[in-house]
C-alpha positions as CSV (number, residue, x, y, z in Angstrom):
1,M,63.9,-55.0,-105.3
2,E,62.4,-51.6,-106.0
3,T,59.0,-53.0,-105.0
4,V,60.4,-54.2,-101.7
5,I,62.0,-50.8,-100.9
6,I,58.7,-49.1,-101.7
7,L,56.9,-51.5,-99.4
8,V,59.4,-50.8,-96.6
9,F,58.8,-47.1,-97.1
10,V,55.0,-47.5,-97.1
11,F,54.9,-49.6,-93.9
12,G,57.4,-47.2,-92.2
13,Y,55.2,-44.3,-93.2
14,L,52.1,-46.0,-91.8
15,A,53.9,-46.6,-88.5
16,I,54.8,-42.9,-88.4
17,T,51.2,-41.9,-89.1
18,L,49.8,-44.3,-86.5
19,E,52.3,-43.3,-83.9
20,H,49.7,-42.6,-81.2
21,N,47.8,-45.9,-81.9
22,I,50.8,-48.3,-81.9
23,K,52.5,-46.4,-79.0
24,I,55.9,-46.3,-80.8
25,D,57.7,-43.0,-81.3
26,K,57.8,-42.0,-84.9
27,L,61.6,-41.6,-84.9
28,I,61.9,-45.4,-84.6
29,P,60.2,-46.4,-87.8
30,A,61.9,-43.5,-89.5
31,L,65.4,-44.7,-88.6
32,V,64.5,-48.3,-89.3
33,M,63.1,-47.7,-92.8
34,M,66.0,-45.4,-93.6
35,A,68.6,-48.1,-92.7
36,I,66.7,-51.0,-94.4
37,S,66.1,-49.0,-97.6
38,W,69.8,-48.2,-98.1
39,A,70.8,-51.8,-97.0
40,L,68.5,-53.2,-99.7
41,I,69.9,-50.7,-102.3
42,S,73.4,-51.9,-101.4
43,L,72.5,-55.6,-101.6
44,G,70.6,-55.2,-104.9
45,I,72.8,-52.6,-106.5
46,D,73.3,-54.7,-109.7
47,D,69.6,-55.0,-110.3
48,F,68.9,-51.3,-110.8
49,S,68.8,-49.9,-114.3
50,Q,68.8,-46.2,-113.4
51,W,70.3,-43.9,-110.7
52,F,69.9,-40.3,-109.8
53,D,73.2,-38.6,-109.3
54,S,72.3,-35.9,-106.8
55,A,75.6,-34.1,-107.0
56,K,75.2,-33.6,-110.7
57,H,71.3,-33.5,-110.6
58,N,71.3,-36.0,-113.4
59,L,69.2,-39.2,-113.9
60,M,71.6,-41.8,-115.2
61,E,69.8,-44.1,-117.6
62,N,73.0,-46.1,-118.3
63,F,73.5,-47.0,-114.7
64,G,73.0,-50.7,-115.5
65,L,76.0,-50.7,-117.8
66,L,78.4,-49.8,-115.0
67,N,80.3,-52.6,-113.2
68,H,79.7,-53.5,-109.6
69,D,82.5,-51.5,-108.1
70,E,81.5,-48.4,-110.0
71,K,77.9,-48.7,-108.8
72,M,79.0,-49.1,-105.2
73,H,81.3,-46.1,-105.4
74,L,78.5,-44.0,-106.9
75,M,76.1,-45.2,-104.2
76,E,78.5,-44.2,-101.5
77,E,79.0,-40.8,-103.0
78,T,75.3,-40.3,-103.3
79,L,74.7,-41.4,-99.7
80,L,77.4,-39.0,-98.5
81,H,75.8,-36.2,-100.6
82,H,72.4,-36.7,-99.0
83,L,73.9,-37.0,-95.5
84,G,75.6,-33.7,-96.0
85,K,72.4,-31.9,-97.2
86,T,70.5,-33.5,-94.3
87,A,73.1,-32.5,-91.8
88,E,72.8,-28.9,-93.0
89,I,69.2,-28.9,-91.9
90,L,69.8,-30.7,-88.7
91,V,72.7,-28.5,-87.5
92,F,70.6,-25.5,-88.4
93,L,67.7,-26.8,-86.3
94,L,70.0,-27.7,-83.4
95,G,71.3,-24.1,-83.3
96,A,67.8,-22.5,-83.4
97,M,66.4,-24.9,-80.7
98,T,69.4,-24.1,-78.5
99,I,69.0,-20.3,-78.8
100,V,65.3,-20.7,-77.9
101,E,66.2,-22.8,-74.8
102,I,68.7,-20.2,-73.7
103,I,66.0,-17.5,-73.9
104,D,63.8,-19.7,-71.8
105,Y,66.6,-20.3,-69.3
106,F,66.6,-16.6,-68.5
107,D,62.7,-16.6,-68.5
108,G,62.8,-14.3,-71.5
109,F,59.2,-15.2,-72.7
110,S,57.8,-13.8,-69.4
111,T,58.2,-10.4,-71.1
112,I,55.3,-11.3,-73.4
113,K,53.1,-12.5,-70.5
114,A,53.6,-9.3,-68.6
115,A,52.0,-7.4,-71.6
116,V,48.6,-9.0,-70.9
117,N,46.6,-6.7,-68.7
118,F,43.1,-7.2,-70.1
119,N,40.6,-10.1,-70.0
120,S,38.5,-9.7,-73.2
121,R,38.3,-13.0,-75.0
122,K,38.3,-11.3,-78.4
123,K,41.3,-9.2,-77.6
124,L,43.2,-12.2,-76.2
125,L,42.3,-14.2,-79.4
126,W,43.7,-11.5,-81.7
127,M,46.8,-10.9,-79.5
128,F,47.7,-14.6,-79.4
129,S,47.0,-15.1,-83.1
130,I,49.2,-12.2,-84.1
131,L,51.9,-13.3,-81.6
132,A,51.8,-16.8,-83.0
133,F,52.0,-15.5,-86.5
134,I,55.0,-13.3,-85.8
135,L,56.9,-15.6,-83.4
136,S,56.5,-18.7,-85.6
137,A,58.3,-16.8,-88.4
138,I,61.2,-16.1,-86.1
139,I,61.5,-19.2,-83.8
140,D,59.6,-21.7,-85.9
141,N,55.9,-22.7,-85.5
142,L,56.6,-25.6,-83.1
143,T,58.5,-23.6,-80.6
144,A,56.1,-20.6,-80.9
145,T,53.2,-22.9,-80.1
146,I,55.0,-24.3,-77.0
147,V,55.8,-20.8,-75.8
148,L,52.4,-19.3,-76.3
149,I,50.4,-22.2,-74.9
150,S,52.8,-22.1,-71.8
151,I,52.0,-18.4,-71.5
152,L,48.3,-19.1,-72.0
153,Q,48.3,-21.7,-69.2
154,K,49.7,-19.0,-66.9
155,I,47.0,-16.5,-67.9
156,V,43.7,-18.3,-68.5
157,K,42.3,-20.6,-65.7
158,D,39.6,-22.5,-67.5
159,R,41.0,-25.3,-69.7
160,D,37.7,-25.5,-71.7
161,V,38.3,-21.9,-72.8
162,R,42.1,-22.4,-73.3
163,I,41.7,-25.2,-75.9
164,W,39.7,-22.8,-78.2
165,F,42.7,-20.3,-78.0
166,A,45.1,-23.2,-78.6
167,G,43.2,-24.3,-81.7
168,L,43.6,-20.8,-83.2
169,I,47.2,-20.6,-82.1
170,I,47.9,-23.7,-84.2
171,I,46.4,-22.2,-87.3
172,A,48.2,-18.9,-86.8
173,A,51.6,-20.5,-86.0
174,N,51.5,-22.7,-89.1
175,A,50.5,-19.7,-91.3
176,G,53.3,-17.6,-89.8
177,G,55.8,-20.4,-90.4
178,A,55.0,-20.6,-94.1
179,W,56.4,-17.3,-95.3
180,S,59.7,-17.3,-93.3
181,P,62.7,-19.4,-94.3
182,I,63.2,-20.3,-90.6
183,G,59.5,-20.6,-89.6
184,D,58.8,-24.2,-90.5
185,V,61.0,-27.2,-91.1
186,T,59.5,-27.8,-94.5
187,T,60.2,-24.1,-95.6
188,T,63.7,-24.4,-94.2
189,M,64.2,-27.5,-96.3
190,L,63.2,-25.7,-99.4
191,W,65.3,-22.7,-98.5
192,I,68.5,-24.7,-97.7
193,G,67.8,-26.8,-100.8
194,D,68.1,-23.6,-102.9
195,K,64.5,-23.9,-104.1
196,V,63.3,-20.6,-102.6
197,S,65.0,-17.3,-101.6
198,T,64.1,-15.2,-98.6
199,G,63.0,-12.2,-100.7
200,K,60.8,-14.1,-103.1
201,L,59.3,-16.2,-100.2
202,F,58.2,-13.1,-98.5
203,S,56.9,-11.6,-101.7
204,Y,54.8,-14.6,-102.7
205,L,53.6,-15.9,-99.3
206,F,53.3,-13.0,-96.8
207,I,49.9,-11.9,-97.9
208,P,48.5,-15.4,-98.4
209,S,49.8,-16.4,-94.9
210,V,48.3,-13.3,-93.3
211,I,44.9,-14.1,-94.9
212,C,45.3,-17.8,-93.8
213,M,45.7,-16.5,-90.2
214,A,43.3,-13.5,-90.2
215,V,40.2,-15.1,-91.9
216,P,39.9,-18.0,-89.3
217,T,40.7,-15.6,-86.5
218,F,38.0,-13.1,-87.6
219,I,35.4,-15.8,-88.0
220,A,36.3,-17.3,-84.6
221,S,36.0,-13.9,-83.0
222,L,32.3,-13.9,-84.0
223,L,31.7,-17.3,-82.3
224,P,30.1,-17.6,-78.8
225,A,33.3,-19.2,-77.5
226,F,35.1,-15.8,-77.8
227,K,32.4,-13.6,-76.4
228,G,32.8,-11.9,-73.0
229,T,35.7,-12.1,-70.7
230,V,38.0,-14.8,-69.2
231,E,39.1,-15.3,-65.6
232,L,42.8,-14.6,-65.5
233,Q,45.3,-16.4,-63.3
234,E,46.8,-14.5,-60.4
235,A,50.0,-12.7,-61.1
236,D,53.2,-14.8,-60.7
237,E,55.0,-13.8,-57.6
238,K,58.3,-15.4,-58.6
239,P,61.1,-13.0,-59.4
240,K,62.3,-13.0,-63.0
241,S,65.8,-12.5,-64.2
242,K,66.9,-8.9,-64.8
243,F,68.2,-10.2,-68.2
244,S,64.9,-11.6,-69.4
245,S,64.0,-8.9,-71.9
246,T,67.6,-8.5,-73.0
247,M,67.9,-12.3,-73.8
248,L,64.6,-12.4,-75.5
249,F,65.4,-9.6,-78.0
250,L,69.0,-10.8,-78.4
251,G,68.0,-14.3,-79.1
252,L,65.2,-13.4,-81.6
253,G,67.5,-10.8,-83.2
254,A,70.2,-13.5,-83.6
255,I,67.8,-15.8,-85.4
256,I,66.5,-13.1,-87.7
257,F,70.2,-12.3,-88.6
258,V,70.7,-15.8,-90.2
259,P,68.9,-15.0,-93.5
260,I,70.8,-11.7,-93.7
261,F,74.1,-13.5,-93.1
262,K,73.3,-15.9,-96.0
263,V,72.5,-13.1,-98.4
264,I,75.7,-11.3,-97.5
265,T,78.2,-14.3,-97.5
266,H,76.3,-16.8,-99.7
267,L,77.3,-19.5,-97.1
268,P,74.9,-22.2,-96.0
269,P,72.4,-21.1,-93.4
270,Y,73.8,-23.4,-90.7
271,V,77.0,-21.3,-90.6
272,G,75.1,-18.2,-89.8
273,M,73.0,-20.0,-87.2
274,M,76.2,-21.3,-85.5
275,L,77.5,-17.7,-85.4
276,S,74.3,-16.5,-83.9
277,L,74.3,-19.3,-81.3
278,G,77.9,-18.4,-80.4
279,V,77.1,-14.7,-79.9
280,V,74.0,-15.5,-77.8
281,A,76.0,-18.1,-75.8
282,I,78.7,-15.5,-74.9
283,F,76.1,-13.2,-73.4
284,A,74.4,-16.1,-71.6
285,E,77.7,-17.2,-70.0
286,V,78.4,-13.6,-69.0
287,Y,75.0,-13.0,-67.6
288,S,74.9,-16.4,-65.8
289,N,77.8,-15.2,-63.6
290,S,75.3,-12.9,-61.9
291,K,73.9,-14.5,-58.7
292,F,70.6,-12.7,-59.4
293,A,70.3,-14.3,-62.8
294,I,71.0,-17.8,-61.4
295,S,68.7,-17.5,-58.4
296,A,65.9,-16.0,-60.4
297,A,66.1,-18.6,-63.2
298,S,66.3,-21.4,-60.5
299,A,63.2,-20.0,-58.8
300,G,61.3,-20.2,-62.1
301,H,62.5,-23.7,-63.1
302,S,63.0,-26.4,-60.5
303,E,65.3,-28.4,-62.9
304,H,67.7,-25.5,-62.8
305,E,68.6,-26.1,-59.2
306,E,70.6,-29.2,-60.0
307,H,72.1,-27.6,-63.1
308,A,72.8,-24.2,-61.4
309,S,76.5,-24.9,-61.3
310,H,76.5,-25.7,-65.0
311,S,76.8,-23.5,-68.1
312,P,73.4,-22.2,-69.3
313,V,74.5,-23.3,-72.8
314,H,75.0,-26.9,-71.6
315,Y,71.7,-26.9,-69.8
316,S,69.9,-25.6,-72.9
317,L,71.6,-28.2,-75.1
318,S,70.2,-30.9,-72.7
319,K,66.7,-29.6,-73.2
320,I,66.5,-29.6,-77.0
321,E,64.2,-32.1,-78.9
322,L,66.7,-34.7,-80.0
323,P,63.9,-37.2,-81.0
324,S,62.7,-34.7,-83.6
325,I,66.3,-34.3,-84.9
326,L,66.6,-38.1,-85.3
327,F,63.2,-38.3,-86.9
328,F,64.2,-35.7,-89.5
329,L,67.4,-37.7,-90.2
330,G,65.5,-40.9,-90.7
331,I,62.8,-39.6,-92.9
332,L,65.0,-37.4,-95.1
333,M,67.5,-40.1,-95.7
334,A,64.7,-42.6,-96.4
335,V,63.1,-40.3,-99.0
336,A,66.7,-39.8,-100.5
337,A,66.8,-43.6,-101.1
338,L,63.6,-43.4,-103.2
339,E,65.0,-40.3,-105.1
340,S,68.3,-42.1,-105.8
341,L,66.5,-44.9,-107.6
342,G,64.4,-42.5,-109.7
343,I,61.2,-43.7,-108.1
344,L,60.0,-40.2,-107.2
345,F,60.5,-38.9,-110.7
346,G,58.2,-41.7,-112.1
347,F,55.6,-40.8,-109.5
348,A,55.8,-37.1,-110.4
349,D,55.3,-37.9,-114.1
350,S,52.2,-39.9,-113.3
351,L,50.8,-37.1,-111.1
352,Q,51.3,-34.5,-113.8
353,T,49.6,-36.6,-116.5
354,S,46.7,-37.9,-114.4
355,M,45.6,-34.7,-112.6
356,P,43.4,-32.3,-114.4
357,M,44.7,-28.7,-114.7
358,M,42.9,-26.3,-112.4
359,G,43.0,-22.7,-113.5
360,T,46.4,-21.5,-114.4
361,E,49.0,-24.2,-114.4
362,L,52.3,-23.6,-112.7
363,H,55.3,-22.8,-114.9
364,G,58.0,-25.3,-115.9
365,E,56.7,-28.8,-116.1
366,G,53.0,-27.7,-116.0
367,V,52.3,-29.1,-112.5
368,S,48.6,-28.7,-111.7
369,D,47.5,-26.4,-108.9
370,L,45.3,-29.2,-107.8
371,V,48.3,-31.4,-107.2
372,V,49.8,-28.9,-104.8
373,L,46.5,-28.3,-103.0
374,L,46.1,-32.0,-102.5
375,L,49.6,-32.1,-101.1
376,G,48.4,-29.5,-98.6
377,V,45.4,-31.6,-97.7
378,G,47.6,-34.6,-97.5
379,S,49.9,-32.9,-95.0
380,A,47.0,-32.8,-92.6
381,V,47.0,-36.6,-92.6
382,I,50.6,-37.4,-93.2
383,D,53.7,-35.6,-91.8
384,N,54.6,-32.7,-94.1
385,V,58.3,-33.3,-93.8
386,P,58.4,-36.4,-95.9
387,L,55.8,-34.9,-98.3
388,V,58.1,-31.9,-99.0
389,A,61.2,-34.1,-99.1
390,A,59.4,-36.2,-101.7
391,S,58.5,-33.1,-103.7
392,L,62.2,-32.1,-103.8
393,G,62.9,-35.3,-105.6
394,M,59.8,-35.3,-107.7
395,F,60.0,-31.9,-109.3
396,S,62.9,-30.2,-111.1
397,E,61.8,-26.6,-111.4
398,P,64.5,-23.9,-110.9
399,M,64.9,-21.8,-107.8
400,D,62.1,-19.4,-107.0
401,N,59.7,-21.1,-109.4
402,E,56.2,-20.4,-108.1
403,L,55.7,-24.2,-107.7
404,W,58.2,-24.2,-104.7
405,H,56.4,-21.3,-103.0
406,F,53.0,-22.9,-103.5
407,I,54.4,-26.1,-102.0
408,A,55.8,-24.1,-99.0
409,Y,52.4,-22.6,-98.4
410,S,50.3,-25.7,-98.9
411,A,52.5,-28.0,-96.8
412,G,53.0,-25.4,-94.1
413,T,49.4,-24.4,-93.6
414,G,47.5,-27.5,-94.7
415,G,48.5,-29.4,-91.6
416,S,46.3,-27.2,-89.5
417,M,43.2,-29.0,-90.8
418,L,43.8,-31.9,-88.4
419,I,45.4,-31.6,-85.0
420,I,47.8,-34.4,-85.9
421,G,48.7,-32.8,-89.2
422,S,51.5,-30.5,-87.9
423,A,54.1,-30.4,-85.2
424,A,52.4,-27.4,-83.7
425,G,49.1,-29.4,-83.5
426,V,50.7,-32.4,-82.0
427,V,52.5,-30.5,-79.2
428,A,49.3,-28.5,-78.4
429,M,47.4,-31.8,-78.3
430,G,49.8,-33.1,-75.7
431,M,50.1,-29.9,-73.6
432,E,46.3,-29.3,-73.3
433,K,45.1,-32.9,-73.8
434,I,42.9,-31.7,-76.8
435,D,40.6,-34.5,-78.2
436,F,41.1,-35.3,-81.9
437,F,37.4,-35.2,-82.6
438,W,36.8,-32.0,-80.7
439,Y,39.4,-30.3,-82.9
440,L,37.9,-31.9,-86.0
441,K,34.4,-30.6,-85.1
442,K,35.3,-27.1,-83.8
443,I,38.6,-26.0,-85.4
444,S,39.2,-28.0,-88.6
445,W,36.6,-26.1,-90.7
446,L,38.2,-22.8,-89.7
447,A,41.6,-24.1,-90.8
448,L,40.1,-25.3,-94.1
449,V,38.5,-21.9,-94.8
450,G,41.8,-20.1,-94.0
451,F,43.8,-22.6,-96.2
452,L,41.6,-22.0,-99.2
453,A,41.4,-18.2,-98.7
454,G,45.2,-18.1,-98.5
455,A,45.6,-20.4,-101.6
456,A,43.3,-18.0,-103.6
457,A,45.4,-15.1,-102.4
458,F,48.5,-16.9,-103.5
459,M,47.1,-17.5,-107.0
460,A,46.3,-13.8,-107.2
461,T,49.8,-12.8,-105.9
462,R,51.4,-15.2,-108.4
463,A,49.6,-13.5,-111.3
464,I,51.1,-10.2,-110.2
465,F,54.7,-11.4,-109.7
């Protein structure tokens, strides 16, 4: 039965990876393989000899000695435990996405666009790279990419020029998301799973992440594509809400407050995110009563006209990426099925014994640096969410062990090497119709250089800390 469950996971994984070829949204195979995996576990519960009790973090070797009812009860408890941990991540993401949509409702990101008053390609490159790095640490790399490419489309006329900027935005956004607990879904998973803390994550990964962004940006600034000037779009004549700047800084400040709330109260991060959402929502409702705010927002977004009589919070909730939320539900619960059967632990043991040690081994179980680097390379081909979810079940190192920080870096930045390797890359590909092979030829090598430079910086940082 274990073999069948592994095959279900492999075929589901392939369907996710080949999403664009088979024209089926990745959330569908994720949900299907999750449901089938747990159904097979339930049907074959008496055939399994071991079980990982997630609540007690204990691999039960005597599972086969339990009677059928005891096994079913334990399975239900484990399933509920995994659903609870997954729900923490999903509710957190729902809150963050809604705050970003509220900012956009009031055209808050236009404040950033207004700051561009020059047309030097090199200056624009550094500005967008630094903005992507900073914003992705606050509003996550996917959202930062969407915001910045939307701004880029309103500034730079020539698409052939824009796609070069978009390529570097992807690298910078993924680098920025790696060092922040709220910057990337995978880093958030490690943070919520009590594998990394905010302070140590910053200490270990800030410098490597800066290098991962700065090295490719510096090299790119020397290329012909970023020489000279660009033709800027004409200024937007549409009025913007008088609350744009206020909502931008309020929303970003509310998201930044979440890690502080966790440190003070020791409550799960989603509680702080719900508090932040509530505060931002109060101001949004108050500001939306202004006729100026409604008319200005409606002028900027045609969809607002039919929703103008609705709450800005309701409108923002209707705009969030529910397919992504369902995908995370499916993939995390499917990986939880493999973890519960102890399959991931066997895979981790084989990795640790078969891979040669490269330089200094990581503490604890002696996991090779090469294993983690390969995980980063693998995240360029395979979605990094299931890779990190699998690593949570494969390794048992304590909180803030350097292994978890290296995984956060590798999984977060390695996806930049292919345009399909990260959520930021996929959304940029869709927004600018970037060709896979163009990116492979022009941008991938820059991402690889940045990834390796940052990894080397991490190893140096690790030696210090």
